[in-house]
C-alpha positions as CSV (number, residue, x, y, z in Angstrom):
1,M,23.7,5.3,-29.2
2,S,23.4,7.4,-26.2
3,G,23.8,5.9,-22.6
4,E,20.5,6.9,-22.1
5,A,18.6,5.9,-25.3
6,S,20.8,2.8,-24.1
7,V,18.7,2.4,-20.9
8,R,15.5,2.3,-22.3
9,A,16.1,0.1,-24.6
10,S,17.1,-2.7,-22.3
11,A,14.3,-1.9,-20.1
12,R,11.9,-2.7,-23.4
13,E,13.9,-5.9,-24.5
14,Q,12.8,-7.3,-20.7
15,G,9.2,-5.6,-20.9
16,A,9.9,-2.7,-18.2
17,P,6.9,-0.3,-18.5
18,G,7.9,2.7,-19.8
19,P,6.1,6.3,-18.3
20,G,2.5,5.9,-19.2
21,R,2.0,2.7,-20.5
22,A,0.4,-0.9,-19.3
23,P,3.9,-3.4,-18.6
24,R,3.5,-6.9,-20.8
25,R,3.0,-10.6,-18.9
26,D,6.6,-11.2,-18.6
27,G,7.5,-7.0,-17.4
28,V,5.8,-7.9,-14.4
29,R,7.1,-10.9,-13.7
30,H,10.1,-9.1,-14.9
31,R,10.3,-6.6,-12.1
32,L,8.7,-9.2,-9.6
33,A,12.0,-11.3,-9.7
34,E,13.9,-8.4,-9.5
35,A,12.4,-6.9,-5.9
36,C,12.2,-10.4,-4.9
37,R,16.2,-9.8,-5.0
38,V,16.3,-7.3,-2.6
39,E,15.3,-9.6,0.4
40,N,17.7,-11.4,2.2
41,P,16.0,-14.3,4.0
42,P,13.7,-14.1,0.2
43,P,10.5,-13.7,1.4
44,E,8.1,-16.7,0.7
45,R,9.4,-17.6,4.5
46,F,5.5,-15.6,5.1
47,G,3.7,-18.0,2.4
48,F,4.8,-15.5,-0.3
49,H,4.4,-17.6,-3.8
50,F,6.2,-16.0,-6.6
51,A,4.0,-17.8,-9.3
52,S,0.6,-16.7,-7.7
53,A,2.2,-12.9,-6.7
54,A,3.1,-12.9,-10.8
55,R,-1.0,-13.7,-11.4
56,L,-2.5,-11.2,-9.4
57,L,-0.1,-8.5,-10.2
58,R,-0.6,-9.1,-13.6
59,F,-4.7,-8.5,-13.0
60,T,-3.4,-5.6,-10.4
61,A,-1.3,-3.7,-13.0
62,A,-4.5,-3.9,-15.7
63,V,-6.6,-2.5,-13.4
64,H,-3.5,0.0,-12.1
65,R,-3.3,1.1,-16.2
66,Y,-7.5,0.9,-17.0
67,W,-9.6,1.5,-14.4
68,F,-8.1,4.0,-11.9
69,R,-5.6,4.9,-13.7
70,V,-2.8,5.5,-11.4
71,T,-0.5,8.2,-11.8
72,C,2.0,8.5,-8.7
73,H,3.6,11.7,-7.8
74,D,6.8,11.6,-6.4
75,I,7.6,7.6,-6.4
76,A,11.1,9.0,-6.8
77,R,11.1,10.2,-2.7
78,L,11.4,6.4,-1.7
79,P,14.6,5.2,0.0
80,R,16.3,2.1,-1.5
81,G,16.8,0.4,1.8
82,P,13.7,-1.2,3.8
83,H,11.4,1.4,4.8
84,L,7.8,1.2,6.0
85,L,5.1,3.1,3.9
86,V,2.6,5.0,6.4
87,A,-0.7,5.5,4.1
88,N,-4.2,6.8,4.8
89,H,-7.3,4.5,5.0
90,G,-10.4,4.6,2.1
91,S,-11.2,1.8,0.3
92,H,-14.0,0.6,2.3
93,V,-15.4,-3.5,0.5
94,L,-12.0,-4.4,-0.6
95,A,-8.5,-3.1,-0.6
96,W,-7.7,-1.3,-3.3
97,D,-6.2,1.6,-2.4
98,G,-3.6,-1.3,-0.5
99,A,-3.2,-3.0,-4.3
100,M,-2.6,-0.2,-6.0
101,I,0.0,1.7,-3.4
102,V,1.9,-2.1,-3.8
103,T,1.0,-2.2,-7.7
104,S,2.6,1.0,-8.3
105,C,5.5,-0.1,-6.0
106,L,6.2,-3.2,-8.4
107,L,5.7,-1.0,-11.2
108,E,6.8,2.6,-11.2
109,A,9.6,2.5,-9.0
110,D,13.1,2.6,-9.3
111,P,14.2,-0.3,-8.1
112,P,11.2,-2.3,-7.9
113,R,9.9,-3.1,-4.7
114,L,7.5,-5.9,-3.5
115,V,5.7,-4.5,-0.1
116,H,4.8,-6.5,2.5
117,G,1.0,-5.2,3.1
118,M,0.0,-5.4,7.1
119,A,-3.5,-6.9,7.2
120,E,-5.4,-7.2,9.9
121,H,-5.0,-10.5,12.6
122,R,-9.0,-11.7,12.1
123,L,-8.8,-11.6,7.9
124,M,-5.5,-13.3,7.7
125,S,-6.7,-16.0,9.9
126,L,-10.1,-16.3,8.0
127,P,-9.2,-19.9,5.7
128,F,-9.6,-17.7,2.1
129,L,-8.6,-15.0,2.0
130,G,-6.2,-15.1,5.0
131,G,-4.0,-17.8,2.6
132,V,-4.1,-15.5,-0.4
133,A,-3.3,-12.8,1.0
134,R,0.0,-14.5,2.1
135,R,1.0,-15.8,-1.2
136,I,0.7,-12.3,-2.5
137,G,2.9,-11.2,0.1
138,A,0.9,-10.0,3.1
139,T,1.6,-10.7,6.4
140,D,0.1,-10.3,9.9
141,G,0.2,-7.0,10.8
142,R,1.2,-8.0,14.3
143,R,4.5,-6.3,15.4
144,E,7.0,-9.9,14.8
145,P,7.0,-10.9,11.3
146,C,6.7,-6.8,10.2
147,L,10.1,-6.3,11.9
148,E,11.5,-9.5,10.1
149,I,10.7,-8.2,6.8
150,L,12.4,-4.7,7.8
151,R,15.7,-6.1,8.7
152,A,15.1,-8.1,5.9
153,G,15.6,-5.4,3.8
154,G,11.6,-5.3,3.0
155,V,9.4,-3.0,2.5
156,V,6.1,-3.2,4.6
157,L,3.2,-1.3,4.3
158,T,0.6,-0.1,7.2
159,F,-2.6,1.9,7.4
160,P,-2.5,2.8,11.0
161,E,-6.0,3.4,11.1
162,G,-7.1,1.2,10.8
163,T,-10.9,-0.7,11.1
164,A,-11.9,2.7,12.5
165,A,-10.9,4.4,8.4
166,L,-13.8,1.4,7.6
167,R,-16.4,3.1,9.1
168,R,-15.7,6.5,7.9
169,P,-18.8,7.7,6.5
170,Y,-18.9,9.6,3.5
171,R,-19.3,12.8,4.5
172,A,-15.8,12.6,6.7
173,R,-14.1,11.6,3.5
174,Y,-10.2,12.1,3.7
175,H,-10.1,13.4,7.5
176,L,-7.7,11.5,9.5
177,S,-8.9,8.7,11.8
178,R,-6.5,9.1,15.2
179,L,-3.3,6.8,14.0
180,G,-2.2,3.8,16.0
181,H,1.2,3.1,18.4
182,G,2.5,0.2,16.5
183,F,3.3,1.2,13.6
184,M,5.9,3.8,15.3
185,H,7.2,0.9,17.5
186,V,8.4,-0.9,14.6
187,A,9.9,1.7,12.2
188,L,12.4,2.4,15.7
189,A,13.2,-0.9,16.6
190,A,13.7,-1.7,12.9
191,G,15.9,1.5,13.0
192,V,13.8,1.7,9.1
193,P,12.6,5.4,7.6
194,I,8.8,5.6,7.7
195,V,7.1,7.2,4.2
196,P,3.5,8.8,4.1
197,V,1.5,8.4,1.6
198,A,-1.7,10.1,0.5
199,V,-4.0,8.3,-1.6
200,I,-6.5,10.5,-3.6
201,G,-10.0,9.0,-4.8
202,A,-10.2,5.4,-2.6
203,E,-13.3,6.6,-0.7
204,E,-15.2,7.6,-4.0
205,E,-14.3,4.2,-5.4
206,A,-17.7,2.9,-3.3
207,P,-19.0,5.3,-1.1
208,L,-19.9,4.1,3.0
209,I,-24.0,3.6,3.1
210,V,-24.2,1.4,7.1
211,H,-21.2,-0.9,9.3
212,A,-23.4,-4.2,9.0
213,G,-22.6,-5.3,11.6
214,W,-24.5,-8.7,11.7
215,L,-23.0,-9.6,8.5
216,A,-18.8,-8.8,10.4
217,R,-20.5,-11.8,12.7
218,L,-20.9,-13.5,10.1
219,L,-18.3,-13.5,8.4
220,H,-16.3,-12.8,11.5
221,T,-14.4,-9.6,10.7
222,P,-13.6,-7.0,12.5
223,V,-15.8,-4.9,9.7
224,A,-18.2,-5.2,6.6
225,P,-18.9,-2.1,5.3
226,L,-21.9,-1.9,3.0
227,S,-22.0,0.3,-1.0
228,P,-24.0,1.3,-3.6
229,T,-21.6,-0.2,-5.8
230,L,-21.0,-3.7,-4.0
231,A,-17.5,-5.5,-5.3
232,L,-17.1,-3.3,-8.7
233,P,-15.5,-0.3,-7.7
234,L,-16.9,3.0,-9.6
235,P,-14.0,4.1,-12.5
236,V,-12.8,6.6,-10.1
237,K,-9.1,8.3,-10.8
238,Y,-7.0,7.3,-8.5
239,R,-3.3,10.2,-7.6
240,I,-0.9,8.6,-4.7
241,H,1.2,10.8,-3.6
242,F,4.5,9.6,-2.3
243,G,6.2,12.3,1.0
244,H,9.7,12.4,2.1
245,P,11.0,10.3,4.5
246,M,10.6,10.3,7.9
247,R,13.7,9.2,10.5
248,F,12.8,9.0,13.9
249,E,15.4,7.6,16.9
250,G,15.7,7.1,20.4
251,P,13.6,4.8,22.8
252,P,10.3,4.1,22.9
253,S,9.2,5.6,25.7
254,P,5.0,6.9,25.7
255,E,5.6,10.6,25.5
256,R,8.1,9.8,22.8
257,V,6.1,7.2,20.6
258,A,2.9,9.1,20.4
259,R,4.9,12.8,19.9
260,N,6.2,10.9,17.4
261,V,3.3,9.4,16.2
262,A,1.4,12.7,15.8
263,E,3.4,14.6,13.7
264,V,3.4,11.7,11.3
265,Q,-0.9,11.7,11.7
266,Q,0.2,15.9,10.5
267,V,2.8,14.9,7.8
268,L,0.1,12.8,6.2
269,Q,-2.8,14.9,7.0
270,E,-0.8,17.7,4.8
271,L,0.3,15.5,2.3
272,I,-3.7,14.1,1.6
273,E,-5.1,18.1,1.6
274,D,-2.1,19.0,-1.1
275,G,-3.4,16.2,-2.4
276,L,-7.0,17.2,-2.9
277,S,-6.5,20.7,-3.6
278,R,-4.4,19.6,-6.7
279,R,-7.3,17.3,-7.9
280,R,-9.6,18.2,-11.4
281,H,-12.1,15.4,-10.4
282,V,-12.8,12.7,-8.7
283,F,-13.6,11.1,-12.8
284,F,-10.2,11.8,-14.3
């Protein structure tokens, strides 16, 4: 048996997914265990719970394969060490875009990676949603926990448009809002590369009708976007494009940070536009 065939056979025995196939239940658990071993100390210190995460990721793996039919482009560009993923935010009602990035990096990256999403501080403080998010690897969007994860060898995902993206009207889809500067301070302090990630499809999954300020106040959330799809997203086809790692150095002076953020914003917007130009249709 050739070396390549031997690797494929070993992957099948361990339950790892092949190209274009959904992983078996044990495959998700196996890859999650492999991803967790990268971090030292382990991710449990922030509330991560392996069994809970494995159950949820089996569900998102099915959504990834059968509902959104996600295709990843250039995921091999991901560095093997710690890095910061910077993505556009298009999901309005539920963070399906973040879930699909996390699932893609677990199932399709080599080696598999556990991605920790940076969540808005007020969302993480909610009794139920905050607890669930922590158990699957998400962390408070403050600088300190993100730095700890990166210094432990982990991967952090951030949407630096913040809540402004959730208020973006449908006519302005895929036009980035102004990026915040916090992610650049984190990248410079940790000395890790930034990988831009363009998500195509999320802006159409649940078109925004209106931002309900009264509902946001009732739920104690920063935004409450309303969509005709309610909580069930349309079965659009997701395309996730990973850019080349970007490395920045030097002291975090306001001028340097602003210049670096502007560069990331330009690269990410170009990656989005390239992805849109290659898309044949919203649903296939």
